C-alpha positions as protocol buffer text, in pm:
chain_id: "A"
residue {
  index: 1
  type: MET
  ca { x: 16 y: 16 z: -35 }
}
residue {
  index: 2
  type: ALA
  ca { x: 96 y: 393 z: -88 }
}
residue {
  index: 3
  type: GLU
  ca { x: 168 y: 634 z: 128 }
}
residue {
  index: 4
  type: ASP
  ca { x: -34 y: 919 z: 92 }
}
residue {
  index: 5
  type: TRP
  ca { x: 204 y: 1164 z: 47 }
}
residue {
  index: 6
  type: THR
  ca { x: 31 y: 1416 z: -2 }
}
residue {
  index: 7
  type: ALA
  ca { x: -198 y: 1394 z: 318 }
}
residue {
  index: 8
  type: ILE
  ca { x: 93 y: 1352 z: 515 }
}
residue {
  index: 9
  type: ALA
  ca { x: 248 y: 1673 z: 404 }
}
residue {
  index: 10
  type: ALA
  ca { x: -146 y: 1835 z: 528 }
}
residue {
  index: 11
  type: GLU
  ca { x: -88 y: 1636 z: 846 }
}
residue {
  index: 12
  type: VAL
  ca { x: 289 y: 1835 z: 883 }
}
residue {
  index: 13
  type: ALA
  ca { x: 214 y: 2161 z: 789 }
}
residue {
  index: 14
  type: GLY
  ca { x: -125 y: 2140 z: 1035 }
}
residue {
  index: 15
  type: ALA
  ca { x: 140 y: 2029 z: 1311 }
}
residue {
  index: 16
  type: LEU
  ca { x: 348 y: 2325 z: 1232 }
}
residue {
  index: 17
  type: SER
  ca { x: 41 y: 2523 z: 1269 }
}
residue {
  index: 18
  type: ASP
  ca { x: -68 y: 2422 z: 1623 }
}
residue {
  index: 19
  type: VAL
  ca { x: 306 y: 2431 z: 1786 }
}
residue {
  index: 20
  type: GLY
  ca { x: 505 y: 2656 z: 1534 }
}
residue {
  index: 21
  type: HIS
  ca { x: 479 y: 3013 z: 1503 }
}
residue {
  index: 22
  type: ALA
  ca { x: 352 y: 3237 z: 1162 }
}
residue {
  index: 23
  type: GLY
  ca { x: 642 y: 3419 z: 913 }
}
residue {
  index: 24
  type: THR
  ca { x: 589 y: 3621 z: 571 }
}
residue {
  index: 25
  type: LEU
  ca { x: 836 y: 3521 z: 318 }
}
residue {
  index: 26
  type: LEU
  ca { x: 916 y: 3865 z: 120 }
}
residue {
  index: 27
  type: ARG
  ca { x: 1003 y: 3779 z: -276 }
}
residue {
  index: 28
  type: LYS
  ca { x: 1083 y: 4029 z: -539 }
}
residue {
  index: 29
  type: GLY
  ca { x: 781 y: 4133 z: -738 }
}
residue {
  index: 30
  type: GLY
  ca { x: 982 y: 4235 z: -1031 }
}
residue {
  index: 31
  type: PHE
  ca { x: 929 y: 4544 z: -1254 }
}
residue {
  index: 32
  type: THR
  ca { x: 698 y: 4723 z: -1436 }
}
residue {
  index: 33
  type: GLY
  ca { x: 710 y: 4986 z: -1705 }
}
residue {
  index: 34
  type: PRO
  ca { x: 908 y: 5043 z: -2006 }
}
residue {
  index: 35
  type: GLU
  ca { x: 1239 y: 4849 z: -2075 }
}
residue {
  index: 36
  type: TYR
  ca { x: 1434 y: 5199 z: -2059 }
}
residue {
  index: 37
  type: ASP
  ca { x: 1265 y: 5272 z: -1773 }
}
residue {
  index: 38
  type: PRO
  ca { x: 1176 y: 4937 z: -1532 }
}
residue {
  index: 39
  type: THR
  ca { x: 928 y: 5086 z: -1215 }
}
residue {
  index: 40
  type: PRO
  ca { x: 986 y: 4807 z: -952 }
}
residue {
  index: 41
  type: LEU
  ca { x: 698 y: 4620 z: -789 }
}
residue {
  index: 42
  type: PRO
  ca { x: 643 y: 4610 z: -452 }
}
residue {
  index: 43
  type: ASP
  ca { x: 773 y: 4231 z: -276 }
}
residue {
  index: 44
  type: GLN
  ca { x: 554 y: 3983 z: -254 }
}
residue {
  index: 45
  type: GLN
  ca { x: 373 y: 3888 z: 142 }
}
residue {
  index: 46
  type: ILE
  ca { x: 346 y: 3559 z: 194 }
}
residue {
  index: 47
  type: PRO
  ca { x: 171 y: 3403 z: 486 }
}
residue {
  index: 48
  type: VAL
  ca { x: 379 y: 3093 z: 610 }
}
residue {
  index: 49
  type: ARG
  ca { x: 416 y: 2846 z: 911 }
}
residue {
  index: 50
  type: LEU
  ca { x: 718 y: 2794 z: 1092 }
}
residue {
  index: 51
  type: LEU
  ca { x: 880 y: 2618 z: 1348 }
}
residue {
  index: 52
  type: GLY
  ca { x: 1224 y: 2684 z: 1567 }
}
residue {
  index: 53
  type: ASP
  ca { x: 1496 y: 2397 z: 1518 }
}
residue {
  index: 54
  type: THR
  ca { x: 1813 y: 2335 z: 1697 }
}
residue {
  index: 55
  type: MET
  ca { x: 2109 y: 2399 z: 1463 }
}
residue {
  index: 56
  type: ALA
  ca { x: 2386 y: 2064 z: 1557 }
}
residue {
  index: 57
  type: LEU
  ca { x: 2753 y: 2239 z: 1702 }
}
residue {
  index: 58
  type: GLY
  ca { x: 2898 y: 1997 z: 1399 }
}
residue {
  index: 59
  type: LEU
  ca { x: 2707 y: 2172 z: 1116 }
}
residue {
  index: 60
  type: ILE
  ca { x: 2860 y: 2503 z: 1243 }
}
residue {
  index: 61
  type: ASP
  ca { x: 3161 y: 2618 z: 1067 }
}
residue {
  index: 62
  type: GLY
  ca { x: 3201 y: 2943 z: 1066 }
}
residue {
  index: 63
  type: SER
  ca { x: 3188 y: 2907 z: 685 }
}
residue {
  index: 64
  type: THR
  ca { x: 2880 y: 2749 z: 556 }
}
residue {
  index: 65
  type: ILE
  ca { x: 2702 y: 2787 z: 888 }
}
residue {
  index: 66
  type: HIS
  ca { x: 2811 y: 3088 z: 1148 }
}
residue {
  index: 67
  type: ALA
  ca { x: 2715 y: 3066 z: 1471 }
}
residue {
  index: 68
  type: GLY
  ca { x: 2416 y: 3358 z: 1477 }
}
residue {
  index: 69
  type: ASP
  ca { x: 2269 y: 3193 z: 1164 }
}
residue {
  index: 70
  type: ARG
  ca { x: 1935 y: 3025 z: 1246 }
}
residue {
  index: 71
  type: ARG
  ca { x: 1747 y: 2723 z: 1109 }
}
residue {
  index: 72
  type: GLU
  ca { x: 1339 y: 2722 z: 1094 }
}
residue {
  index: 73
  type: MET
  ca { x: 1130 y: 2428 z: 919 }
}
residue {
  index: 74
  type: MET
  ca { x: 862 y: 2551 z: 724 }
}
residue {
  index: 75
  type: ALA
  ca { x: 547 y: 2413 z: 590 }
}
residue {
  index: 76
  type: ALA
  ca { x: 539 y: 2303 z: 225 }
}
residue {
  index: 77
  type: GLU
  ca { x: 204 y: 2450 z: 171 }
}
residue {
  index: 78
  type: GLY
  ca { x: 177 y: 2574 z: -205 }
}
residue {
  index: 79
  type: THR
  ca { x: 481 y: 2794 z: -198 }
}
residue {
  index: 80
  type: VAL
  ca { x: 889 y: 2689 z: -207 }
}
residue {
  index: 81
  type: PRO
  ca { x: 1165 y: 2928 z: -99 }
}
residue {
  index: 82
  type: THR
  ca { x: 1482 y: 3008 z: -216 }
}
residue {
  index: 83
  type: PRO
  ca { x: 1822 y: 3164 z: -175 }
}
residue {
  index: 84
  type: ALA
  ca { x: 1671 y: 3478 z: -342 }
}
residue {
  index: 85
  type: ASP
  ca { x: 1364 y: 3512 z: -105 }
}
residue {
  index: 86
  type: ARG
  ca { x: 1401 y: 3689 z: 222 }
}
residue {
  index: 87
  type: LEU
  ca { x: 1192 y: 3525 z: 550 }
}
residue {
  index: 88
  type: ARG
  ca { x: 1025 y: 3799 z: 796 }
}
residue {
  index: 89
  type: ILE
  ca { x: 1019 y: 3669 z: 1168 }
}
residue {
  index: 90
  type: GLY
  ca { x: 875 y: 3945 z: 1380 }
}
residue {
  index: 91
  type: ALA
  ca { x: 1043 y: 4195 z: 1298 }
}
residue {
  index: 92
  type: THR
  ca { x: 1335 y: 4056 z: 1174 }
}
residue {
  index: 93
  type: GLU
  ca { x: 1383 y: 4029 z: 794 }
}
residue {
  index: 94
  type: TYR
  ca { x: 1662 y: 3715 z: 734 }
}
residue {
  index: 95
  type: ALA
  ca { x: 1834 y: 3600 z: 396 }
}
residue {
  index: 96
  type: ILE
  ca { x: 1764 y: 3269 z: 313 }
}
residue {
  index: 97
  type: VAL
  ca { x: 2115 y: 3051 z: 337 }
}
residue {
  index: 98
  type: ARG
  ca { x: 1971 y: 2669 z: 191 }
}
residue {
  index: 99
  type: ALA
  ca { x: 1650 y: 2593 z: 167 }
}
residue {
  index: 100
  type: GLU
  ca { x: 1628 y: 2216 z: 117 }
}
residue {
  index: 101
  type: PRO
  ca { x: 1273 y: 1973 z: 86 }
}
residue {
  index: 102
  type: TYR
  ca { x: 1291 y: 1695 z: 295 }
}
residue {
  index: 103
  type: ALA
  ca { x: 1036 y: 1462 z: 33 }
}
residue {
  index: 104
  type: PRO
  ca { x: 1080 y: 1100 z: 132 }
}
residue {
  index: 105
  type: GLY
  ca { x: 851 y: 992 z: -125 }
}
residue {
  index: 106
  type: GLY
  ca { x: 869 y: 1283 z: -402 }
}
residue {
  index: 107
  type: VAL
  ca { x: 583 y: 1518 z: -221 }
}
residue {
  index: 108
  type: PRO
  ca { x: 781 y: 1762 z: -21 }
}
residue {
  index: 109
  type: LEU
  ca { x: 688 y: 1706 z: 371 }
}
residue {
  index: 110
  type: PHE
  ca { x: 836 y: 2039 z: 448 }
}
residue {
  index: 111
  type: PHE
  ca { x: 1157 y: 2318 z: 420 }
}
residue {
  index: 112
  type: ASP
  ca { x: 1451 y: 2327 z: 661 }
}
residue {
  index: 113
  type: LEU
  ca { x: 1595 y: 2659 z: 635 }
}
residue {
  index: 114
  type: ILE
  ca { x: 1890 y: 2801 z: 740 }
}
residue {
  index: 115
  type: LEU
  ca { x: 1858 y: 3173 z: 794 }
}
residue {
  index: 116
  type: ARG
  ca { x: 2078 y: 3519 z: 821 }
}
residue {
  index: 117
  type: VAL
  ca { x: 2071 y: 3794 z: 941 }
}
């Protein structure tokens, strides 16, 4: 019997909603207007569900992962985060250093994010 990975992803999103916190994924809005004088559009603000996770001390090497970096799990609810996006938690905006899907059955259950101020 095959697993229903989409249903499991919905369960994970529900659990993150129950025990986690809210954040906002900020995605560049692009440009409008003529090519010779483009006007930037406002960032898209996408609400996301998060749960903070610990960073194993062995992963902090000072070059790839810094001591002040933050790790969050983001529910996989249709939006795929990338390092081009930013994430706002409370009043603080973070750069997304890494965004890896956890997808054991081919369907992302959540995204493992490494964030940096």
